[in-house]
N, C-alpha and C positions, 0 to 999 in steps of 0.2 A: 324196319320198315313197317308201317302200319297201313294195311290194306282195307278197303271197304268196297263191297259190292252193292250196287244200287238198282232199283227198279222204280221207275216213275210213271204213273198213269198219264197217258196223253189224252184219252177219251175213255169212253165206257168199255172199249175192247182192246185198244192198242196200249203197248207199254214201251217205255224206254229202259233198256238194260245197259249198264255200263259198269266199269270197275275203276276205282280211283285209289291211288297209292300215295301216302305222304311219308316223307322221311321222318326218322325218329328224332326227338329232341335230344341234343348232346350238350352243347356249350352255349350259354346266354351271350348275346352280343347287343350293343346299343344301336347298331345301324338300322335304318328304316328300309334298307333295300329288301325287295321281295324276291323270293326264289321263282325261277321260271316254272310255268305249267306247260306240260307237253300233252297235246291231244293226239292220240294214235288211232287212226281210222283204218279199219281192216279192209282186206279185199273180200270179194265174194267167195264164200266157202271157207274163210278163215275162222278159227276159234280163239277164244280168249288166251288159251294156252300158247298159241302161235304168237299173239300180240305181246304177251308177257315177256318173251325173249327180247323183243325190242325195247319195251319200257324199262327193262333192267339196265340198259345202257344209260338211261337218264337218271334212274333211281340211285345208281352207284355214285352219281355226281351230286346228289342231294336235291333232285328236282321232283316236283309233283308230276305224277303221270295220270292221265284219264284215258281209258281204252273204250272204244265203241265199234261195233260192227253192225252195218245196216243190214236189215232183213233182205234176203235174196229177191223177194218180190219187188222191193223197191228199186233194186239194181237192174233186174232183168225185164220186169213187166212194167215198163214205164207208161204211166197214163196220168190223167188229170188227178185222180185220187192218190196215186203214189207220189206225185210231185208235191201235192199239198202236205202229205204226210212227211216228206223229206224237209220241207220248209218248217213245219211245225217242230219236227225233231231237232232241227238246227237251233231254234229258239230255246228249246229245252236244254240243250247242250250249253248254251250260253248261260242260261239261268243257274246251271250248276256252279258257275263262278261265284255267284251271290250266295248260294246255299252253303258253300264251304269257305266263304270270306276270302275269295281269290280275285275279286274284281279288279284290284290294283296291280296284280302280278303280270309280268310280260308272259305272252303266250306264243308257243311255237306249235305248228301243225305238222305231223308226220304222217302221210297217208300213203296207201298202197294200191297200185293198179287202178282201173277205173272205178271199181267199187268204192275205194276210199276217196278218189278224186271227185266223183260226183258228190259225195257228202261235203267234201272240202269247199266246193263252189258254193253251196248253200250256207254253210257255216261261216265262210269268210264274208259273205254279204251280210249276215246277221252280226258278225263282229264289227263290221264298218258301221252298220246302223246303230249299234249300241256302244260305240266308241271303246271297244276292247283293245287292250295294248298288244296286238298282234306284232310279233318281231320277225317272222319268217315262216317258210314252208318247205318241207322236204317232201318230194314226190318220189317214191320207189316204184319202178316198173310201170310208168305211165306219165301223162295220160295219152290216150289215143282216140281217134275218131270212133264214134258209135256206129260204124258200118255194120252191115249184116254179117260180113265175114268175121270181123272183130268180135261181134257179140257171140257168134256161134263158138269161136275159139275160147272165149272167157267162160261160157256155159260148160264147154267140154272140160276145161282145166278145173273149174271149181266143183263139178259135179262127178268127175272121173272116179274119185275114191268111193262114191256112193253107188257106182254101177251104171251100166248102160241104160237101164230102165229110168233112172233118175235123169239122165242126160236127155233122153227122148222126151221125158215128161216136160222139162222146161223148154226145150225147143218147140213143142207143140203149144205150150201155154204162151210163149213169146210170140209165135206166129198168129195164134188165134186172138191174142189181145191187140197186137200192134197193127195187123192188117186192117182190122176195123177202125182203130183209132186214127191211122193215117188219113182216113177218108173224112174224118170229122174234127180233127184237132190239129192246131198248128204244131209243127215239129220243132219250132224254134227252141222252146224250153226243154224239150226232151233229148232229141237226138243231136242237137247242135250245142250241147254243153262244152264240147271241145273248142268249137269255134268261138264261143263266148269267152272262154278262158284265153284263147289266142288273141282276141281283140281288146281285152279288158284294159281300161285306162285307169282303173282304181286299185288293182291288185299290184302295187308297186313295192311291196316289201321284199326282202332277200328270198331268192329261190335256189334250191339245190335239187337237181334231177339225178337220180341214180338208176341206171339201166344197163342192159347188156345186149351185145350184138346177138347172142344166143338165145334171146327171149323169143319163144315161139308163139306168144300171145299178143304182145304189144309191139307194133312195128317201130323200129329204131328211128326211121326217118320222120315219124310223126312226133316223136319225142323231141328230136332236135329242131324240128319246125317250132315247137313250143318254146324251146330254149331261145331261139333267135328272136321270136316275137317279144319275149320278156326283155331281152336286151334292148331291142328297138323301142320299147315302151318306156325305157329309162329306170328299170328296177335298180335298187341300190346295190344289189349283189345278184348275179346270175352265174351259177356254177353247175357243171355237169361232170359225171364220171361214168365211163363205159367199163364195166367189169368183164366184158368180152365173152367169157366162157360160162357164167352161171345162168341157170334157168329162170323163168319168171318167179318174182318175189322170192328168190333164194340167194340173194347176194350176201346176206349176213352169214348164212350157212357156209358158203364156199370161200368167202373173203372177209372173215370176221374182224381181223385187225384193221384192214383198210376201211371197212364199212364203219366201224365204231369211230375211228380217227376223223373220217370225213364229216360224220354227223356232229360230233362234239366240236370240231373246229368251226364248222358252219354256225352252230348255235352260239359259240363264244363270239364270233365275229358279228353276227346278227345283234347280239346284245350290245356290243360296243357301239354299232351304228345307232341303235335305239337310244343308248345313253349319250349320243352326240359326240362320240370319240371317232378318231380316224383309224383306219386299218391299212396295212400294207398288202394289197392284193397281189402284187407282182412277186414279191419274194416270199410271202407266206411265213413269217417269222414267229408264229405263235406256237403254243406248246403241243398241239396236236398236228402232227405233220400230215399234209395232204399230197395227193399225186394225181396227175392227169386231170387237173381242173382247168377249165377254160376261163381266160381272164374275163371279168365282167365288165360292165359299164362302170364309170366312176362312182365310187360310194358317196352317199351323202346322208346326213342325219335326217330323220323325219319325226323326231320327238324331242322335246326339250324338258328340262326340269326333272329328269330321272336320275337316280343314284348312279354313280360311276360303276363300271365293271369291277374294279377293285373292291369298292364298297360292297357290291353285290356278293362277290365271292367270300368276303369276310362275314357277311350276314348269314351265309349258308350254314354257318356253325350253329345258327339258332334254328332248331328244327321244331316242327309242329308235333306236339304229342297228342295222339288219339287212340282209342281202343277200336279194334275191329268190330265192325257192325254191319248190318244190312238194312237198306231201305226197301220196304216191301209195300 
């Protein structure tokens, strides 16, 4: 694998930090098929070391991965300024596709908790505006409504390793920031991001929700409500899986084999739909066995003229060769 770390200036003060990994070039192939690009959007309090464990799932399959974690202020201290920053960041994340000559590649988003889901919302809107080939989204441990209780639980979960002082610091800043903004700024864009995802008529690509009954941060009922809304909206695939026992964003740790199989099977099927192929959702006869997956609505292609999945797999023998570098 060839990894690159990047840092892109957004303005005079803010920067975009990301990590991108390309598979190594092995065997040449004449196919024009493009390898998938997987955006991994981390939860509040996550480190790149955490996300690297998830990107390894896709890198071992020969896919390009791009990891990004939003600053905690953007997640917890929602305001006009942080929303504008989030939108600007999303456009910069899309721009990376052009910078690395990946604009024509199919793109999967794999996001975690509300911290990743908030970025997903803005990034997906930017993808639609700029005609990016998004093939699906995997949401791990989310999303949930940005209620006061859910936000406090998220702050506690993400800041707990840093000590009680850090927890109290963010609770104080959250209250100081938002109590004032509630009186002067519409809540629609900030605290209603869940409701916007719930009612979206444009995010109709395949969805996979990975959650646990034992999650003490994101309520299971709100995740299942989102699942049902996506089915009702007519998404091409809607799947969900309850790992039952694993804590928040810990499903890979405690259910590694099932987690990997679910993700790879979902991406494989999403690529088939993107390529205009049919899949057998009832019997699930593909190579990555899945379990406890809810049957989705009837699958339908939403892109034409793409290389077939078999061509794509063949083309993955053609790997991009690059040297490790840093963009500063």
